[in-house]
C-alpha positions as CSV (number, residue, x, y, z in Angstrom):
1,X,65.2,15.9,3.7
2,X,66.4,18.1,6.9
3,X,69.2,19.4,5.4
4,X,67.4,20.7,2.2
5,X,64.6,22.5,4.8
6,X,67.7,23.8,6.4
7,X,69.5,25.6,3.2
8,X,66.1,26.4,2.3
9,X,65.7,28.7,5.6
10,X,69.3,29.8,5.4
11,X,68.8,30.5,2.2
12,X,65.3,32.5,2.5
13,X,67.4,34.2,5.7
14,X,70.4,34.9,4.1
15,X,69.5,36.9,0.7
16,X,66.2,38.1,1.7
17,X,65.5,41.6,3.6
18,X,61.6,42.8,4.5
19,X,60.8,40.2,1.8
20,X,62.8,41.5,-1.1
21,X,66.0,40.0,-2.5
22,X,69.5,41.6,-1.7
23,X,72.8,41.2,-3.4
24,X,74.9,37.9,-2.7
25,X,78.4,36.7,-4.1
26,X,78.5,35.2,-7.4
27,X,75.4,37.3,-8.5
28,X,75.6,38.1,-12.2
29,X,78.0,41.2,-12.8
30,X,75.5,44.6,-13.3
31,X,72.5,42.5,-11.5
32,X,71.2,45.4,-9.4
33,X,69.9,44.4,-5.8
34,X,67.3,46.2,-3.4
35,X,70.7,47.6,-1.8
36,X,71.3,48.9,-5.2
37,X,67.7,50.2,-5.7
38,X,67.8,51.9,-2.0
39,X,70.8,53.7,-2.6
40,X,69.6,55.2,-6.4
41,X,66.4,56.0,-4.7
42,X,67.5,57.8,-1.2
43,X,65.0,55.5,0.9
44,X,66.0,52.6,3.2
45,X,65.9,49.1,1.9
46,X,62.7,48.9,3.8
47,X,60.9,51.5,2.2
48,X,62.2,49.7,-1.4
49,X,60.8,46.4,0.0
50,X,57.2,48.1,1.0
51,X,57.4,50.3,-2.0
52,X,57.5,47.4,-4.5
53,X,55.9,44.9,-2.5
54,X,53.1,47.3,-2.1
55,X,53.0,47.3,1.2
56,X,53.2,49.8,4.2
57,X,51.7,53.2,4.2
58,X,54.0,55.2,1.9
59,X,53.0,58.2,-0.3
60,X,51.7,57.6,-3.7
61,X,54.9,59.5,-5.2
62,X,57.2,57.1,-3.0
63,X,55.8,54.2,-4.3
64,X,56.3,55.6,-7.7
65,X,59.9,56.8,-7.4
66,X,61.0,53.5,-5.8
67,X,59.6,51.8,-8.8
68,X,60.8,53.8,-11.8
69,X,64.3,53.4,-10.1
70,X,64.3,49.7,-9.7
71,X,62.9,49.6,-13.0
72,X,65.8,52.0,-14.6
73,X,68.2,49.5,-12.9
74,X,66.6,46.5,-13.9
75,X,65.9,45.1,-10.2
76,X,63.4,42.3,-10.0
77,X,62.7,40.6,-6.4
78,X,63.6,37.3,-6.5
79,X,60.8,34.4,-7.5
80,X,62.2,31.7,-6.0
81,X,62.9,33.2,-2.4
82,X,59.3,35.0,-2.2
83,X,57.8,31.6,-3.1
84,X,59.7,29.8,-0.2
85,X,58.6,32.9,2.2
86,X,54.8,32.8,1.5
87,X,54.0,29.8,-0.1
88,X,52.6,31.6,-3.5
89,X,53.5,30.6,-6.9
90,X,54.0,34.0,-7.9
91,X,51.5,33.5,-11.2
92,X,48.5,35.7,-12.1
93,X,45.8,34.5,-14.7
94,X,44.7,37.1,-17.6
95,X,42.0,35.9,-20.3
96,X,38.4,36.7,-21.6
97,X,35.8,34.0,-21.0
98,X,33.1,35.6,-23.6
99,X,34.9,33.9,-26.7
100,X,33.4,30.4,-26.0
101,X,35.2,27.7,-27.1
102,X,37.8,29.8,-29.4
103,X,40.9,29.2,-27.3
104,X,42.9,32.5,-28.3
105,X,41.0,34.2,-30.5
106,X,41.0,37.6,-28.4
107,X,44.5,38.5,-28.5
108,X,44.4,39.1,-32.3
109,X,42.8,42.3,-31.2
110,X,44.6,45.5,-30.5
111,X,42.4,46.1,-26.7
112,X,43.8,42.9,-25.7
113,X,47.4,43.2,-27.0
114,X,48.2,46.8,-25.2
115,X,45.9,45.6,-22.1
116,X,48.2,42.6,-21.9
117,X,51.6,44.5,-22.6
118,X,50.6,46.7,-19.6
119,X,49.8,44.1,-17.1
120,X,52.6,42.3,-18.0
121,X,54.9,45.1,-17.3
122,X,53.1,46.2,-14.0
123,X,52.9,42.5,-12.8
124,X,56.9,42.2,-13.1
125,X,57.7,45.0,-11.6
126,X,56.0,43.5,-8.1
127,X,58.0,40.7,-8.7
128,X,55.0,38.1,-10.5
129,X,54.5,36.4,-14.2
130,X,51.4,36.8,-16.3
131,X,49.9,34.0,-17.6
132,X,47.5,34.1,-20.4
133,X,45.0,31.8,-20.3
134,X,42.7,30.3,-23.0
135,X,39.3,31.4,-23.2
136,X,37.5,28.4,-22.2
137,X,35.2,27.8,-19.3
138,X,36.7,24.4,-18.8
139,X,37.9,24.4,-15.1
140,X,40.6,22.0,-15.5
141,X,42.4,24.0,-17.8
142,X,42.8,26.5,-14.9
143,X,43.5,23.6,-12.2
144,X,46.8,23.0,-14.2
145,X,48.4,26.1,-13.7
146,X,49.2,27.0,-9.8
147,X,48.0,30.6,-9.8
148,X,47.4,33.4,-7.1
149,X,44.7,35.1,-8.7
150,X,43.5,36.0,-11.8
151,X,42.1,39.1,-14.4
152,X,38.9,37.9,-16.4
153,X,37.8,40.8,-18.7
154,X,34.4,41.1,-19.7
155,X,33.0,38.3,-17.7
156,X,29.4,37.3,-18.7
157,X,26.7,37.7,-16.0
158,X,27.2,34.0,-14.8
159,X,30.8,33.4,-15.4
160,X,31.9,29.7,-14.4
161,X,35.5,30.6,-14.3
162,X,35.1,33.4,-12.1
163,X,33.0,31.2,-10.1
164,X,35.3,28.7,-9.9
165,X,38.1,30.9,-8.9
166,X,36.5,32.6,-6.1
167,X,35.1,29.4,-4.9
168,X,39.1,28.3,-4.7
169,X,39.2,31.5,-3.0
170,X,41.7,33.1,-4.9
171,X,41.1,36.8,-5.9
172,X,39.5,37.8,-9.2
173,X,39.5,41.1,-10.7
174,X,37.1,41.9,-13.6
175,X,38.5,44.2,-16.5
176,X,34.8,45.6,-16.9
177,X,32.3,46.1,-14.5
178,X,30.6,42.7,-13.2
179,X,26.7,42.1,-14.0
180,X,24.4,41.0,-11.7
181,X,26.4,39.8,-8.7
182,X,29.4,38.1,-9.9
183,X,31.7,38.3,-7.0
184,X,34.4,39.5,-8.1
185,X,37.1,41.4,-5.6
186,X,37.0,44.1,-7.5
187,X,36.9,46.0,-11.3
188,X,37.8,48.4,-13.3
189,X,36.3,50.0,-16.4
190,X,35.2,53.1,-18.7
191,X,32.0,54.7,-18.4
192,X,30.4,53.4,-21.3
193,X,27.1,54.7,-21.6
194,X,28.8,58.4,-21.3
195,X,31.4,57.0,-24.1
196,X,28.3,55.9,-26.5
197,X,26.3,58.7,-25.7
198,X,29.3,61.3,-26.9
199,X,29.6,59.4,-29.9
200,X,25.9,59.5,-31.4
201,X,25.8,63.2,-30.0
202,X,29.2,63.7,-32.0
203,X,27.5,62.0,-35.1
204,X,24.0,63.9,-34.8
205,X,26.4,67.0,-34.9
206,X,27.9,65.7,-38.0
207,X,24.7,65.7,-39.5
208,X,23.3,62.1,-39.2
209,X,19.8,61.9,-39.2
210,X,19.6,58.2,-38.5
211,X,22.0,56.4,-36.4
212,X,22.7,52.5,-36.3
213,X,25.0,50.2,-34.1
214,X,26.7,47.0,-34.4
215,X,26.2,45.6,-31.2
216,X,27.4,41.7,-29.9
217,X,24.9,38.8,-28.5
218,X,26.9,38.6,-25.1
219,X,26.1,39.2,-21.6
220,X,29.2,41.2,-20.5
221,X,28.4,44.7,-19.1
222,X,30.1,46.5,-22.2
223,X,27.7,45.0,-24.6
224,X,24.9,45.7,-22.2
225,X,26.0,49.2,-21.1
226,X,26.6,50.4,-24.8
227,X,23.5,48.7,-25.9
228,X,21.3,50.0,-23.6
229,X,22.7,53.6,-23.6
230,X,22.3,53.8,-27.5
231,X,18.4,52.4,-27.4
232,X,17.9,55.4,-24.5
233,X,19.2,57.5,-26.7
234,X,17.2,56.9,-29.6
235,X,14.4,57.2,-27.2
236,X,15.6,61.0,-26.2
237,X,15.7,61.8,-30.0
238,X,12.5,60.1,-30.8
239,X,14.3,57.8,-33.5
240,X,13.6,53.8,-34.3
241,X,16.2,52.0,-33.4
242,X,18.5,50.7,-36.2
243,X,20.7,47.8,-34.7
244,X,22.4,44.7,-35.9
245,X,23.7,41.9,-33.2
246,X,26.3,39.3,-33.6
247,X,28.7,36.5,-31.5
248,X,31.5,39.2,-31.4
249,X,34.4,36.6,-31.4
250,X,33.0,35.9,-34.8
251,X,34.7,37.4,-37.5
252,X,32.9,36.4,-40.1
253,X,29.3,37.2,-38.1
254,X,30.5,40.7,-38.0
255,X,31.2,41.2,-41.6
256,X,27.5,39.3,-42.4
257,X,26.1,42.1,-39.6
258,X,27.5,45.2,-41.4
259,X,26.4,43.6,-44.5
260,X,22.8,42.9,-43.5
261,X,22.7,46.8,-41.6
262,X,23.6,48.8,-44.9
263,X,20.7,46.4,-46.9
264,X,18.0,47.2,-44.5
265,X,15.2,49.6,-46.1
266,X,15.4,51.9,-42.9
267,X,19.1,51.9,-43.4
268,X,21.1,54.2,-41.2
269,X,23.6,57.2,-42.7
270,X,25.7,56.6,-39.7
271,X,26.6,53.8,-37.6
272,X,28.6,53.1,-34.6
273,X,30.3,49.4,-34.2
274,X,31.3,48.3,-30.8
275,X,33.9,45.8,-31.6
276,X,37.3,46.5,-33.4
277,X,36.9,44.9,-36.9
278,X,33.7,47.3,-37.0
279,X,35.7,50.0,-39.2
280,X,37.0,47.8,-41.9
281,X,33.3,45.7,-41.8
282,X,31.3,49.0,-42.3
283,X,33.9,50.1,-45.0
284,X,34.0,46.9,-47.0
285,X,30.0,46.8,-46.7
286,X,30.0,50.2,-47.9
287,X,31.9,49.8,-51.0
288,X,29.6,46.8,-51.6
289,X,26.4,49.2,-51.5
290,X,27.8,52.1,-53.5
291,X,27.7,54.2,-50.4
292,X,30.4,56.5,-49.7
293,X,32.2,57.5,-46.3
294,X,31.6,60.1,-44.9
295,X,29.6,61.1,-47.3
296,X,26.5,58.7,-47.5
297,X,27.5,57.0,-44.8
298,X,29.6,58.5,-41.2
299,X,31.3,55.5,-39.6
300,X,32.8,55.2,-35.7
301,X,34.3,52.0,-34.3
302,X,35.3,51.0,-30.9
303,X,39.2,49.9,-31.3
304,X,43.1,50.4,-30.4
305,X,44.3,49.4,-33.5
306,X,46.8,52.0,-35.2
307,X,45.2,50.6,-38.7
308,X,42.2,52.8,-38.9
309,X,44.3,56.1,-39.4
310,X,45.5,54.8,-42.5
311,X,42.5,53.2,-43.9
312,X,40.6,55.0,-47.2
313,X,39.1,57.0,-45.8
314,X,40.5,57.1,-42.2
315,X,38.2,55.9,-39.6
316,X,37.0,57.6,-36.1
317,X,37.7,55.3,-33.2
318,X,37.0,55.4,-29.4
319,X,39.9,54.5,-27.1
320,X,39.1,52.6,-23.8
321,X,43.1,53.3,-23.2
322,X,43.9,49.4,-22.4
323,X,47.2,50.5,-20.9
324,X,45.7,52.2,-17.9
325,X,43.5,49.5,-17.5
326,X,45.7,46.6,-17.7
327,X,48.3,48.4,-15.2
328,X,45.5,48.9,-12.5
329,X,43.7,45.5,-12.7
330,X,47.4,44.2,-11.9
331,X,47.7,46.4,-8.8
332,X,44.6,45.6,-7.4
333,X,45.2,41.8,-8.1
334,X,48.4,41.5,-6.2
335,X,47.1,44.3,-3.3
336,X,44.4,41.6,-2.6
337,X,47.1,38.6,-3.4
338,X,49.2,40.0,-0.7
339,X,46.6,41.2,1.8
340,X,48.0,44.7,1.8
341,X,46.3,48.1,2.4
342,X,45.6,49.8,-0.6
343,X,45.4,53.2,-1.4
344,X,43.6,52.2,-4.9
345,X,39.8,52.0,-5.2
346,X,38.4,48.6,-5.6
347,X,35.9,50.0,-8.2
348,X,37.8,52.4,-11.1
349,X,36.5,54.1,-13.9
350,X,38.7,55.1,-16.6
351,X,38.0,58.0,-19.1
352,X,37.8,56.8,-22.8
353,X,39.2,59.1,-25.9
354,X,37.4,59.9,-28.9
355,X,40.0,59.9,-32.0
356,X,38.0,61.7,-34.6
357,X,39.3,61.1,-38.0
358,X,37.5,61.4,-42.0
359,X,34.6,59.1,-41.3
360,X,33.0,61.0,-39.1
361,X,33.8,64.6,-40.1
362,X,31.3,67.4,-39.4
363,X,29.3,68.0,-42.7
364,X,26.4,70.2,-43.5
365,X,23.0,68.5,-43.0
366,X,21.1,66.6,-45.9
367,X,17.7,66.9,-47.0
368,X,17.8,63.0,-48.7
369,X,18.7,59.5,-47.7
370,X,19.3,57.7,-51.1
371,X,18.2,54.0,-50.5
372,X,20.6,50.8,-51.1
373,X,21.9,49.8,-54.0
374,X,22.3,46.1,-54.4
375,X,25.9,44.5,-55.0
376,X,24.4,43.4,-58.3
377,X,23.8,47.1,-59.5
378,X,27.2,48.3,-58.8
């Protein structure tokens, strides 16, 4: 054992310069080392180490330049040496805990796929690996993985996983503003109120006179803030709210909610759906009730899926910019793990983008709203 410890210290001392890996004899041909990155970037080895590890007080432009060079050369810090030096695993978690016991349902949505892809790249650039964990509140699942910290997407207002991670002294970054006093280290989110108000005004400008909402039953802030913004807008324009709520992780429930919304006696002539499948749910429900989109019904949904560019008709979508969010949450998490002074604000708001397509195109105001037709009549 003493010999093993001496070898470990010898390895760490020989192959680490300022916390990063240097090239050594016998390494794979063509594998870039920290000296190669420093030479290509025109900076010192210490600057490369600080830039890649989030340390020091370097200008943002220098950090970006070094990371771009390291990525181009295929350089990666040594995870094994870093573990010997710091006692950290180099693993960070990512999960959604508002999906009940549905283990990996969230991975089917385009938002998560885009966000996780960007988060994985950002983690690797700083020498960490991203572990996607199941959507469950069971603590034993989490305790089996030696995490240095975790990212939680849309935590609920009393999220048990967040509380447990914090109890263990691990940093937690929230993709979504935490509800209540949830003790997260930092958060990244969109301005959901502004996004919803912009969508509702867009639909009203396109001729809609009674706008409905498909929303969820969870207590995460995305659902809460979006629904509250809709209700405030209805009050402002003197419209009675017309909405249906359902468990967002249940795809069958979403289809049924869309059907209920269009079967109402006060059927809306435009609908905004908060979740990825709502566009196809509403298109299918409109066909069942003989409603033409966009002539009889305007549709917008929040989705990152490219499928909506080719549906018939194409569907207007709200993008939450998950790639930017994925990068931001990982940078914040690793900064917290390494205890570095970060130039990144601990509360970040990422702009959204409304991608306007046929389903919500402007049309002349209508003077009548036709009553819904039952599926049996069509």
